[in-house]
C-alpha positions, 0 to 999 in steps of 0.5 A, a space after each residue: 534327166 529333166 525333171 518332167 522328162 517323158 523317159 521317166 514317166 511310167 505305165 502304172 499297172 495294177 495286178 489282180 489274181 482272181 480265184 474261185 475257191 469252193 467252200 463246200 465239198 462236192 464233185 460235179 462237172 465243174 469241179 475236180 479232184 478227190 478227197 482232200 482236194 475237195 476242201 476249201 483249205 487245199 483249194 486255198 493253199 493251191 491258190 496261194 501257191 499260184 498267187 505267189 508264182 504270179 507275183 514272181 512272174 511279174 518280178 522277173 518278166 515285166 519291163 520295170 523300165 516302162 511299168 510301175 507295178 502296184 501291189 498285187 490285189 487277191 480277189 477270192 470268190 465262191 461257188 455262189 458266184 457273188 463278187 462282193 462289193 468290198 472285193 471290187 472296192 479293194 481291187 479299184 482302190 487305186 484306180 485314179 493312178 492305174 493305166 491298166 488292170 493285169 488280171 491273172 488267176 485260176 479258173 473262171 476269171 472272165 466274169 470278174 474281169 468284165 466287172 473290173 473293166 466295167 467299173 474301172 473304165 480302164 483297159 485290162 490285160 491278160 498273159 499266161 503264167 511263165 509255166 503255162 502250156 496254153 493261152 489264157 481263155 478267160 481273157 478270150 471269153 472276157 474280150 469277146 463280151 466287152 468288145 460286143 458290149 462297148 468301147 472297152 480295151 482288152 489285150 490278150 498276150 501269149 508271152 510276157 514278151 508280147 505283154 511288155 510290147 503292149 505296155 510299151 505301147 501303152 505308156 507311149 500313148 500315155 507319154 503323148 497325152 501328157 506331153 506339153 510342147 513349148 512351141 517357139 514361133 517368129 511369125 507364121 504359125 507353120 515354119 517356112 522351112 518345114 510346111 509338112 509339119 502339120 496341116 492343123 495344129 489342133 490335129 496334134 492335140 486331138 489325135 495325141 492329147 498333146 498340149 501345145 504352148 505357142 511362145 514368141 521366139 524373140 523372147 528367148 533372147 530377152 531371157 538369155 540377156 537376162 541370165 545371172 552370173 550364177 547361171 552363166 557359171 552354170 552354163 560354163 561348167 556344163 561347157 567345160 564338162 562336155 569339152 573334158 568328156 569329149 572324143 575331139 573338140 573342133 571349134 574354139 571351146 570357149 564359144 561352147 558356152 554361148 550354145 549352153 547358155 541358150 540351151 539353159 534359157 530354153 529349159 528355164 522357159 520350159 520349166 516356167 510354163 511346165 513343158 516337157 518338149 521343145 521346138 522353134 524355127 531355124 530360119 526365121 530365128 536366124 533371120 533376125 540375126 540374132 544368132 550371128 550376133 551372139 555366135 550361137 545356134 540351137 543344135 546343141 540344145 536339141 542334143 541336150 534336150 534329147 539327152 535329158 529326155 526331152 523331145 526336141 526337134 529342129 525347124 518347128 516340126 511339131 510332127 517330128 517332136 511327136 515322132 522323137 517322143 514316140 521313139 524315145 518312149 518305146 526305145 528308151 533311146 535318144 533319137 536323131 532326126 533329119 532330112 531324109 533322102 535317096 542317094 542317087 549315086 547309089 540307087 542299085 544298093 536302095 541307099 538312103 541319107 538322113 541329116 541334121 546336126 542333132 545327134 545325141 550322147 544316148 542314141 544307144 540307150 539311156 541306160 547305156 554308156 554315152 557315145 564318144 562325141 565330137 564337137 564341130 562348129 555349124 558355121 564356117 565363122 567356127 561358132 555354133 556348137 553341134 555334136 557329131 558321131 561316126 555312125 560308120 562304126 555301127 555298119 550293119 546295125 538296124 534303125 528304125 525311122 518314122 514320120 507322121 502324116 500332116 494330118 496326123 492320121 498316118 505313121 510311115 514306118 522304115 527299117 534299115 541297115 547302117 552302111 556308112 556316115 557323111 561328113 562327120 567333122 565338116 561344118 554346116 548341116 551336113 552330118 548324116 547317117 547312111 543306110 540301105 532300105 529294101 527299095 529306095 524307090 518305094 520309100 521315095 514314093 511313099 515319102 511324098 505323103 509324109 514329108 522329109 523329116 524323119 526321126 530314127 533310133 537304133 533297133 527294129 521297132 516295127 511291131 511296137 509301132 504297129 501296135 501304137 498305131 492301132 491304139 491311136 487309130 492311125 494308119 501305117 505305111 511301111 517302106 
């Protein structure tokens, strides 16, 4: 995994347990119990039991693949309703690091929750305990106050499943905000091969917070020529390992090192500029004839980058880099991207095809067994390494595709079912997933607002993507 991989970045959650514990013995409209139940010691004991249950829930039900949980804070207050400054300071002691406060407790948690939200300037979230019979009304009470008071973020989940979905979306927003894209250029800032990438490059930073570093594409070749013998030996060792682990190798194995050397060169430049995302123009760089001279293409670089947890897209498509990052973060899988089109010979089944030679080993998940990969030449000259996988093995599986509008104000979500794989072992840019959608004509009509490049992953992530779009202020188009 790359040192600054977006896959390893987590959402930092500060759990807070708020408990109103009475100091005095009395009965009344807001005080239940009798005898010992009205004592401070009894209430405190019961409070700590619930606090322990809350921590067990966090351990068992929160998705730790997406979340870094800090040690829970316990905030006690009393029937004088004074929230002590030292208590708030303790809760907020990690505020600089915290992304969201997860608040639970016994009764009357809403007032304290509003203080935490206002003082921290961070989102707050609520979720019933796993043994709860009803929704968390304290969260609703606090949300209504905060929404009416200003621009606050409050999330009320009905289950830990919903809470994890919220955390995935929040983590993805954080990932995009902390992403720095190495944007290779040859001449025109908008690639001639993908004019639907964006309209104004600054829209990307305004919407997502992603920083973009422009880099002269020809400089890659200078860096490539400057590789040391040690770095070239590293490239050969990586190439040899790819061959050793391959399901099949259908090009001269010795040429794979050429593509791996470019991959290491791109990573070296990224590391120098502290970047963790990558793209550069295929057509414009090809036209320099340097690729033909050196017998390499960028396909393997994009595949290996994604297996490293680095969003990497073809054709200087910045929108696709963001799409890949979104799916990579939400699904914790290496996405595929490509040209998506309706199969005119099979319109009755609403069949689509998406192709580019950039599949990855970890398309089923970074924590899963890598896919059986074949290596095929991109060119008919038997060079330019590409990863290939027979998608037809996954017939019947669900997939989710997304694309962003060139103004970065809309996201298109497509759900499909795998039916096959085109040109699995054929050279050139032909490796394609074949899948069915509900209405291919509707897809084709809506695609015109977004462009031809879609990113996709295995699984159904529509609800996660809708939640993320809402957080980012983007309109959702579904096909």
